[in-house]
N, C-alpha and C positions, 0 to 999 in steps of 0.2 A: 378546399379550392372553389373560388369563386367562379359561378356559374360565366361564361366566355364565350365570344365566339369574332375567330380572326382567321381573315380569308389569309391563306396559304399563295397562291399561283395559279398560272397557268400549264401545261402539258400537253404537249403533246403526239400521238409516235402513228407510226402505221403500223396498222395491225394486222393484216393481208396486203396481197397488191392490188386490192379495189376500197379497203373500209378501214378508217382514218377517225382513231381516239383524239378525241380536242376535249380538253376538262379544265378545270377548277377544282382547286379543292380548300377546305377548311378545317380549322384544328377548333373544336370544339370539348367545352367543359362545362358536365351538367350533372349535378348531381354527386360529384366528387367523381368523376369520369370522363377521364381525358381521352380522345380521338379523332380520327381526320374523315370526312364525308367529301364524295365527289358531287360536282355537276358539269356532268359530263354530255356534248354530243355529240355524234359520228359521221361521216361522209362517205358515203356508198358510190362509186364510179361504178358505172357501164361501159359500152362499147357506144352506146350514145343517147347516152343522159347519166344526171347525177341525183343523187338526193341527201339532202343533210335532217337528218334522222334528232329532235328535238335542235334549240338554238345558243344552248349555252347561256354564262352568267354576262348580264349587261355591261361589269368593268371587264369582263374579255371580249367586244364584239370587238375591236379593231384584229386584237388578234386572229381572231374565228379567222373574220373576215378575209386577212392579211392569207392565214393557210389556206383559205375556199382558195382563195384565186392562184397559191403556187401549187394548184391540184387539178382544178379547172376554169381557172381567169375566170371571163366574164359569164361561162358560159354553167351556170347554177339550174340546173333544168327544173326541181322541185325542192318545196323544204315541209317538212312531217311535223308539224309540234303534237308531242304525242295527245296532250290536252291542255289549256289555255289558265294553268297553274302558271303565276311569275315566273320560273325556275323550268319550266319547260319551253315556254314562249315571250321571254322578256326578250329576245332580241330580234322577234320576228320584223316588227317595224321596221328598223334600221337594215335588217338584212333586206328587204323588200325594196328599199332605198339602195341600197348596196348594188341588188342582183335583180336588175326593173325585169329581166327575162323569165324569172324563177313563180313555178306555181306552186301555191299552198295547197296543200293536202290531204286527206285526213277529218278529222272532226272538226268542219270549219261553219257549221251554222252559228256562230255568235258572231263571227272574226267581222262582219260585215257592221255591228257596233262598235267596235274597236278601230276601221281602217275604212271608214266609207270612201274614201279615194279611191284607194286599191281595190276595194271591191266591186265601186264602181269599172273599175279597168279589167273587170271580168277576172282576177289571178287567184280565186276562190276553187275549188274543184272540191264537192262533200262528195265523203267515199263510203263506203257500209263494208264493214266485214265479210273477208272472203274477196275482196275487188285486190285485184293483181295490176301491180304497176310495174311494164315492161323497162327497164331502163338499159338492155341491148345487150343478151349473151347472160341476164343478171334480173329474175324475176324479185320484187318485194310484195308479198302478201301483206293484210291488211286483217290483221288481228284485234280479237276481245284484248281488253286489259284482263288480264285473268285476277292481278294484286295492284290494286287500284284506291286513289284518295278520291278521285272524282270518278262516278260513273259515264260521265262522256269522256274515254280514254281511252287509247289504241296503243298496239303494240304492233311491232313490225318482224319479220322471216324476210331473210334473204337467203333464195335457192340456193346460190352458187359457193357461199364459203357456207353455208349451213347454220348461219346468225340467229339471234333470237334478240330483237333490240324490247326492254321488257318496261321501258321509264322507271316509275319506285319501283319496280317490283326487283330480288336477290339485291337488295343494298345491305353487305357487308362493308364496318367502319374498319379502319386498319388505324394503327398506333405512331407508324414511323414517317415522319417526314421525307426521308427520302425513296419514299416506295407508291408516291400519291399515282405515278403514270406506269406502274407494274403491274402483268398480268397474277393471275389469283397464284396461278404456279410457282411465278416467279417470289412472292412475299416471301419472309424470312419467318415469319409465322401463320400456319394457314386459318382461314377463318375460320371462326367458329357458331356455337347456337349464340352465345352473349353480343357477340360481334354485330351477328344477325339483327337480334331483340332490341338493342339502342336505337339503330334508326326505325324500328317498327315499332316502338314508343312513343319515337320523338313527331312521326312523318303519317304511318297510318295508326295512328290512337286506337281507332275502334280493332285494330288486331285485339287489341288484350281484353277485349267482350267480348267477339266473335267467337262462334265453332266454326273458324278453319279447315275444317272437314272436306266440306265442298270444294275450297279453294285448292287445294291440296288434288281432292282429285279429281278439278277443270286442269288444275297446269299438268298432271300426269295423262289426260287424253293429249289433250294439249301438243304434249313431248312423246309420245308414240304416233301423233300422225305428223308432225314437222319433226326429224331428226337435228336434232341439234349438237354444232360442236363446240358452238362458241355464245357465251351468254352475255349481252353488251346491256348495262344497267345504267341509269341518269345517275344513282348518289353510293356507286361499290366498282373495284376493279374489275376489268373485264375480267370472265369467269372462263377460261380455257380446258376448265377440267370437271366438266357440270356433272358429271357419273361420281364424283366425290361431295358435291357442295349444292347438290339437288337434294340429299336427303338430308343436309344441315339445316338448309331454309326452311322445310318441310316440319323437321322437330322444332324449328323459331319458329313457324306459326300453330304447329299445335301445341305449343307451351301456354301451358294456363297458370300465371303471375299466382 
């Protein structure tokens, strides 16, 4: 099998009354293994505001913008790119043009270099971990990214649906092309340590060589503090059975190839 990467397509679904998934999926063949991996963004809607967490794949921009408009019209309030890497912020410039009232939040200190005109319009709000953004009846807390590829990365937590948005974390691959928008509990085959290691080895190569016991400890501390019913990754299926899959991810992190 020759190494290859093909874009499969876009899908969207409503996860709760207030959280929406928009995802593009890729079919990869690497070292004789074939699997799928996501590139997802999430729309969170409160009573008085809304937030897009990560920006999706640029191939999907028109579909993402159309989906956002179908939910909140032109009134997207915040855009939260978890970090500056292309898969997570590649649509940011287009989104700023499409939703002129939206403010970018999170780690924004370098964004004036990319978007000087938008910076002059004061559309960037720098946040620190622990900051809380009120969407109206729903609070989003800015958290440190425990599993990350760039140091300046953030996660987010929604207190109402108890959802943790984990960017590069919890990226379990899947195999069946019919399952690209399914929740973890809906997959025909439950994610395994091998599924997690496939993505860790590709996207977070440092994890192969690091002592990840600190990562596992920090993750446990976070989950003890923030009760989590749903984990929303950028590169994997939405996890609706965290009690089962958190130990699987921990094992993948601690496994030494």
